[in-house]
C-alpha positions in Angstrom: -59.4 -21.7 -11.9 -58.7 -22.8 -15.4 -55.5 -24.2 -16.7 -54.9 -21.2 -18.8 -55.0 -18.9 -15.8 -52.7 -21.1 -13.9 -50.2 -21.1 -16.8 -50.5 -17.3 -17.0 -49.7 -16.8 -13.3 -46.9 -19.3 -13.5 -45.3 -17.6 -16.5 -45.6 -14.2 -14.8 -44.0 -15.5 -11.6 -41.2 -17.2 -13.6 -40.4 -14.1 -15.6 -40.3 -12.0 -12.4 -37.9 -14.5 -10.9 -35.7 -14.1 -14.0 -35.8 -10.3 -13.7 -34.8 -10.5 -10.1 -31.9 -12.8 -10.9 -30.8 -10.5 -13.7 -31.0 -7.5 -11.4 -28.9 -9.3 -8.7 -26.3 -10.2 -11.3 -26.1 -6.6 -12.5 -25.8 -5.4 -9.0 -23.1 -8.0 -8.3 -21.1 -7.0 -11.4 -21.4 -3.3 -10.4 -20.1 -4.1 -6.9 -17.1 -6.1 -8.1 -16.2 -3.5 -10.7 -16.3 -0.8 -8.0 
């Protein structure tokens, strides 16, 4: 596996993590605001 492929996979995983955190934050805000 080349370094470029590793970087691509890492970037994709990190962006997915950020999306999950954002969704959780949105859900948390929706819950607190009723």
